[in-house]
C-alpha positions as CSV (number, residue, x, y, z in Angstrom):
1,X,0.2,-0.2,-0.1
2,X,1.3,3.8,-0.9
3,X,2.6,5.0,1.8
4,X,0.9,8.5,1.4
5,X,-2.4,6.7,1.0
6,X,-2.1,5.6,4.5
7,X,-1.1,8.5,5.7
8,X,-4.0,10.5,4.6
9,X,-6.0,7.9,6.1
10,X,-4.3,8.4,9.5
11,X,-4.4,12.0,9.4
12,X,-7.9,11.6,8.6
13,X,-8.8,9.4,11.5
14,X,-6.8,10.8,14.2
15,X,-9.1,14.1,13.6
16,X,-12.2,12.4,14.1
17,X,-11.0,10.8,17.1
18,X,-9.6,14.1,18.6
19,X,-12.7,16.3,17.5
20,X,-14.9,13.0,18.8
21,X,-17.1,13.5,15.7
22,X,-18.5,10.7,13.3
23,X,-16.8,10.7,10.1
24,X,-18.5,12.5,7.4
25,X,-20.9,10.9,4.7
26,X,-19.7,11.7,1.3
27,X,-22.2,12.3,-1.8
28,X,-22.9,9.3,-4.0
29,X,-20.7,10.5,-7.1
30,X,-17.7,11.0,-4.5
31,X,-15.5,13.3,-2.7
32,X,-15.6,16.7,-4.6
33,X,-11.8,16.9,-4.6
34,X,-11.1,13.1,-6.0
35,X,-13.2,14.0,-8.5
36,X,-11.3,16.8,-9.6
37,X,-8.1,15.3,-8.8
38,X,-9.0,12.6,-11.2
39,X,-10.4,15.2,-13.8
40,X,-7.1,16.9,-13.6
41,X,-5.1,13.7,-14.0
42,X,-7.1,12.7,-17.2
43,X,-6.3,16.2,-18.7
44,X,-2.7,15.6,-18.1
45,X,-3.2,12.6,-20.1
46,X,-4.5,14.3,-23.1
47,X,-8.3,14.0,-22.4
48,X,-8.4,18.0,-22.3
49,X,-12.4,18.0,-22.0
50,X,-12.5,16.0,-18.8
51,X,-14.6,17.9,-15.8
52,X,-15.4,16.8,-12.3
53,X,-19.0,16.7,-13.3
54,X,-17.9,13.6,-15.5
55,X,-16.2,11.7,-12.9
56,X,-18.2,9.2,-10.4
57,X,-16.5,7.6,-7.9
58,X,-17.8,3.7,-7.4
59,X,-17.6,1.1,-4.7
60,X,-15.1,-0.6,-6.9
61,X,-14.8,-0.5,-10.9
62,X,-17.1,-3.7,-11.1
63,X,-19.9,-1.7,-9.3
64,X,-19.2,1.3,-11.8
65,X,-19.4,-1.3,-14.7
66,X,-22.7,-2.5,-13.6
67,X,-24.3,0.7,-12.8
68,X,-22.7,2.1,-16.5
69,X,-24.3,-1.5,-18.1
70,X,-27.5,-1.1,-16.5
71,X,-28.1,2.4,-17.7
72,X,-27.0,2.0,-21.4
73,X,-28.6,-1.3,-22.4
74,X,-32.0,-2.5,-23.1
75,X,-33.5,-6.1,-23.4
76,X,-31.8,-7.1,-27.0
77,X,-28.8,-5.1,-27.0
78,X,-25.6,-6.4,-28.1
79,X,-22.0,-6.2,-26.4
80,X,-19.3,-6.7,-28.7
81,X,-16.3,-8.2,-26.4
82,X,-12.6,-9.1,-28.3
83,X,-11.5,-11.7,-26.6
84,X,-9.5,-12.9,-25.1
85,X,-10.7,-10.6,-22.1
86,X,-11.9,-10.7,-18.4
87,X,-14.4,-13.3,-17.5
88,X,-16.2,-11.0,-15.3
89,X,-18.0,-9.0,-18.1
90,X,-19.8,-12.1,-19.5
91,X,-22.1,-11.9,-16.1
92,X,-22.4,-8.2,-16.0
93,X,-23.6,-8.0,-19.2
94,X,-26.0,-10.5,-18.5
95,X,-27.3,-9.6,-15.4
96,X,-27.6,-6.0,-17.2
97,X,-29.8,-7.0,-20.0
98,X,-27.4,-7.4,-22.9
99,X,-26.1,-10.6,-24.7
100,X,-22.5,-10.5,-25.3
101,X,-20.6,-11.7,-28.5
102,X,-17.5,-12.3,-28.1
103,X,-15.1,-11.1,-31.5
104,X,-11.9,-13.7,-31.0
105,X,-8.3,-12.4,-31.6
106,X,-5.3,-14.5,-31.9
107,X,-2.0,-15.0,-30.2
108,X,0.1,-15.6,-33.3
109,X,-0.4,-11.7,-34.4
110,X,-0.2,-10.5,-30.9
111,X,-4.5,-10.1,-30.7
112,X,-4.9,-7.3,-33.4
113,X,-8.3,-6.0,-33.6
114,X,-8.2,-5.2,-37.4
115,X,-10.6,-2.3,-38.4
116,X,-12.3,-4.4,-41.3
117,X,-13.1,-7.1,-38.4
118,X,-14.5,-5.1,-36.4
119,X,-16.6,-3.4,-38.9
120,X,-18.1,-6.8,-40.0
121,X,-18.8,-7.6,-36.4
122,X,-20.6,-4.9,-35.9
123,X,-25.0,-5.2,-36.3
124,X,-27.7,-2.9,-35.7
125,X,-28.3,-4.3,-32.5
126,X,-24.7,-4.0,-31.4
127,X,-24.9,-1.1,-29.0
128,X,-21.5,-1.4,-27.0
129,X,-17.9,-2.5,-27.8
130,X,-15.7,-3.2,-24.9
131,X,-11.6,-3.3,-25.1
132,X,-9.5,-3.5,-21.8
133,X,-6.3,-1.4,-22.0
134,X,-3.9,-2.9,-21.0
135,X,-6.1,-6.3,-21.8
136,X,-6.9,-8.5,-18.7
137,X,-5.7,-11.5,-19.4
138,X,-3.2,-11.2,-22.4
139,X,-1.7,-7.7,-21.2
140,X,-2.2,-6.6,-24.5
141,X,-1.6,-2.2,-24.8
142,X,-3.6,-0.7,-28.1
143,X,-1.3,2.4,-29.1
144,X,-2.7,5.7,-30.1
145,X,-2.9,4.6,-33.5
146,X,-4.6,1.4,-32.8
147,X,-7.2,3.2,-31.0
148,X,-7.5,6.2,-33.7
149,X,-8.1,2.9,-36.2
150,X,-10.9,1.6,-33.8
151,X,-12.5,4.5,-33.4
152,X,-12.4,5.7,-37.6
153,X,-14.7,2.1,-37.5
154,X,-17.1,3.1,-34.9
155,X,-17.6,6.7,-36.0
156,X,-20.0,5.4,-38.6
157,X,-22.2,3.7,-36.0
158,X,-24.3,6.3,-34.1
159,X,-25.9,4.0,-32.0
160,X,-22.5,2.1,-30.5
161,X,-20.9,3.4,-27.1
162,X,-17.1,2.4,-26.8
163,X,-16.1,1.5,-23.3
164,X,-12.2,1.1,-22.2
165,X,-11.4,-0.7,-19.1
166,X,-8.0,1.2,-18.1
167,X,-7.8,-0.2,-14.2
168,X,-4.4,-1.8,-15.2
169,X,-3.4,1.7,-17.1
170,X,-0.3,2.4,-14.8
171,X,1.3,-0.7,-14.9
172,X,2.9,-0.7,-18.6
173,X,6.4,-1.7,-19.5
174,X,6.1,0.0,-23.2
175,X,8.0,2.9,-24.3
176,X,5.1,5.0,-24.2
177,X,2.2,5.5,-21.6
178,X,-1.1,3.8,-21.8
179,X,-3.1,5.8,-23.8
180,X,-6.9,6.9,-22.2
181,X,-9.8,6.7,-24.7
182,X,-10.8,10.1,-23.3
183,X,-7.9,11.2,-25.2
184,X,-9.2,10.6,-28.6
185,X,-11.8,12.6,-30.1
186,X,-15.0,11.0,-30.3
187,X,-17.9,11.9,-32.8
188,X,-20.4,11.1,-30.9
189,X,-20.2,11.8,-27.2
190,X,-20.4,7.9,-26.2
191,X,-16.7,7.0,-25.1
192,X,-16.7,5.8,-21.3
193,X,-13.9,4.8,-19.3
194,X,-14.0,2.7,-16.0
195,X,-10.8,2.5,-13.9
196,X,-9.8,1.8,-10.0
197,X,-7.1,1.9,-7.4
198,X,-6.3,-1.5,-6.4
199,X,-4.4,-2.7,-9.4
200,X,-1.9,0.5,-11.2
201,X,-2.3,2.2,-7.4
202,X,-1.9,-0.3,-5.5
203,X,-4.6,0.3,-3.0
204,X,-6.2,-3.8,-3.4
205,X,-9.1,-4.2,-0.6
206,X,-9.9,-0.8,-0.3
207,X,-12.8,-1.1,-2.4
208,X,-12.7,2.0,-4.1
209,X,-13.0,2.6,-8.5
210,X,-13.9,5.4,-10.4
211,X,-15.6,6.2,-14.0
212,X,-15.8,9.1,-16.9
213,X,-18.5,9.3,-18.9
214,X,-20.4,12.3,-20.9
215,X,-22.5,14.5,-18.4
216,X,-25.7,13.3,-19.2
217,X,-24.4,9.5,-18.7
218,X,-22.6,10.3,-15.3
219,X,-25.7,12.0,-14.0
220,X,-27.8,9.1,-14.8
221,X,-25.4,6.9,-13.1
222,X,-25.1,8.7,-10.1
223,X,-28.9,9.0,-9.5
224,X,-28.9,5.1,-9.8
225,X,-26.0,5.0,-7.7
226,X,-27.9,7.0,-5.1
227,X,-31.1,5.0,-5.3
228,X,-29.1,1.3,-5.0
229,X,-26.0,1.8,-2.8
230,X,-24.1,4.0,-0.7
231,X,-21.1,6.1,-0.9
232,X,-17.9,4.7,-1.0
233,X,-16.3,5.3,2.9
234,X,-14.8,8.9,3.0
235,X,-11.4,7.1,4.4
236,X,-11.0,4.8,1.4
237,X,-11.9,8.2,-0.6
238,X,-8.9,10.1,1.2
239,X,-6.5,7.1,0.5
240,X,-7.5,7.3,-3.2
241,X,-7.0,11.0,-3.3
242,X,-3.4,10.9,-2.0
243,X,-2.7,8.0,-4.6
244,X,-4.3,10.0,-7.9
245,X,-1.8,13.1,-6.6
246,X,1.2,10.7,-6.5
247,X,0.1,8.3,-9.6
248,X,3.1,8.8,-11.6
249,X,5.2,7.9,-8.5
250,X,3.1,5.2,-7.4
251,X,3.1,3.3,-11.2
252,X,6.6,4.1,-11.6
253,X,7.6,2.1,-8.2
254,X,5.0,-0.9,-8.8
255,X,6.7,-1.3,-12.4
256,X,10.1,-1.2,-11.0
257,X,9.3,-3.6,-8.3
258,X,7.4,-6.4,-10.8
259,X,9.8,-6.1,-13.4
260,X,12.3,-8.8,-12.2
261,X,9.6,-11.1,-12.2
262,X,8.1,-10.6,-15.4
263,X,11.5,-11.2,-16.5
264,X,11.5,-14.8,-14.7
265,X,8.4,-15.5,-15.3
266,X,8.5,-14.9,-19.2
267,X,12.3,-16.9,-19.1
268,X,10.6,-19.8,-17.4
269,X,7.6,-20.3,-19.7
270,X,10.0,-19.8,-23.2
271,X,12.0,-22.7,-21.4
272,X,8.9,-25.1,-21.5
273,X,9.0,-27.8,-24.4
274,X,7.5,-26.8,-27.5
275,X,7.0,-23.0,-26.3
276,X,5.6,-20.7,-28.6
277,X,7.3,-17.6,-29.7
278,X,4.7,-14.9,-28.7
279,X,5.3,-11.1,-27.9
280,X,5.8,-10.3,-24.3
281,X,2.8,-8.8,-22.7
282,X,3.4,-4.5,-22.1
283,X,0.9,-4.4,-19.6
284,X,-0.9,-5.8,-15.9
285,X,1.3,-8.4,-14.3
286,X,-0.4,-11.5,-15.9
287,X,1.1,-13.7,-18.4
288,X,-1.2,-15.5,-20.5
289,X,0.6,-18.6,-21.0
290,X,-0.3,-21.0,-24.1
291,X,-0.8,-24.6,-23.0
292,X,-2.6,-25.8,-25.3
293,X,-0.2,-28.3,-26.3
294,X,-0.6,-30.1,-23.0
295,X,-4.1,-30.5,-23.1
296,X,-5.6,-33.7,-23.5
297,X,-6.8,-34.4,-26.8
298,X,-9.6,-36.8,-26.2
299,X,-11.9,-34.4,-25.0
300,X,-13.7,-31.1,-25.6
301,X,-11.3,-28.0,-25.5
302,X,-13.0,-26.6,-22.4
303,X,-13.3,-29.9,-20.8
304,X,-9.8,-30.0,-21.4
305,X,-8.4,-26.7,-20.0
306,X,-10.4,-27.4,-16.6
307,X,-8.9,-30.7,-16.6
308,X,-5.5,-29.0,-17.1
309,X,-5.9,-26.2,-14.3
310,X,-7.3,-29.1,-12.0
311,X,-3.6,-30.3,-12.7
312,X,-2.0,-27.4,-12.2
313,X,-4.0,-26.8,-8.9
314,X,-2.9,-30.1,-7.4
315,X,0.6,-29.4,-8.1
316,X,-0.3,-26.8,-5.8
317,X,-0.7,-23.3,-8.4
318,X,-3.7,-21.9,-8.9
319,X,-4.3,-20.2,-12.4
320,X,-7.3,-18.8,-14.2
321,X,-8.4,-21.1,-16.8
322,X,-8.5,-19.3,-20.3
323,X,-11.5,-20.7,-21.3
324,X,-13.2,-18.2,-19.2
325,X,-12.1,-15.5,-20.6
326,X,-12.3,-17.1,-24.6
327,X,-9.4,-18.8,-25.0
328,X,-9.4,-22.6,-23.9
329,X,-5.9,-24.1,-23.3
330,X,-4.5,-20.7,-22.0
331,X,-4.2,-20.1,-18.3
332,X,-3.4,-16.2,-16.5
333,X,-0.5,-16.4,-14.7
334,X,0.7,-13.9,-12.2
335,X,3.6,-12.7,-11.2
336,X,2.8,-10.3,-8.7
337,X,4.1,-12.1,-5.8
338,X,7.0,-12.7,-3.6
339,X,10.0,-13.5,-6.2
340,X,10.9,-17.1,-4.1
341,X,6.8,-17.7,-4.2
342,X,7.3,-17.3,-7.9
343,X,10.1,-19.2,-8.4
344,X,8.6,-22.4,-6.9
345,X,5.5,-21.7,-8.4
346,X,7.2,-22.2,-11.9
347,X,9.1,-24.9,-11.1
348,X,5.7,-26.8,-9.9
349,X,4.0,-25.7,-13.4
350,X,7.0,-27.0,-15.2
351,X,6.8,-30.4,-13.0
352,X,3.0,-30.8,-13.6
353,X,3.1,-30.1,-17.4
354,X,6.1,-32.4,-18.3
355,X,4.8,-35.8,-17.6
356,X,2.3,-34.7,-20.5
357,X,4.6,-33.0,-22.7
358,X,4.1,-34.0,-26.4
């Protein structure tokens, strides 16, 4: 946890104790100073038009996502999701009344989303395109040029919203900072971003997320949050405010801490028999490893993928089954663990896989 965040919370709690006063209650949309700090940070990242009124503070990114989807979608609306992608989108879309339609991308060309394929995938029922940048689970980062090519397509569909999940934006190992969708022009004012503080700003467990949307949508989502829940507790928002004010330093320190583990995992996976040549993930703290060559060939891919995950669990390694992300036979591995634990886990992965290697 960032020290500046902990200091901000301790000061607030000590002040409340000295005054013998209860903690203050935040507006449903979040503390005004945190919303303004977030807006300023997006403006520094190139999103010149973002105002504090467009920013909402939510009880985690998932709460913000569900509130947004619930306001955007009606029965029969399609949500286009390039996959592999975070498994949680499926249930969120379903519960919000939409129908999720995967758009499979290939690891062999580093999960490129080609504009012509995107155009063919959009139908009159497509209401929303969701991208994760950086992508969970693949670590793929979309450049500004790639965003521009994608948005050149979506601009031809006035009914289409574009949502960018940017919760890992501060964990990037590429030559340039991650481009936020909000820094790109939107011809129909239908771009939204969801993010949070648990990943890039190391506030896991504090339950703070945020979203940025065009003002009418932001106001509608704020009303929904007011009606259906409670505001994020003020101490957690003060921690998020301090982290926002020091975001670049926190992100740089986190990446420096993760970099040796990232290299260790990539080396270990490349040393496995038959390892495919793939581009190293640019963002997040995951590697999406292709283990299809280790799958049992006498069962459907999804069942074989689940069996492989159970095999790894029996060896002491918990992973995310790639089938839940749209890629059976792949597994999501995290290197955000102590280095000694990572070394042990990679050795366990190797010992679990080699007996069934072809």
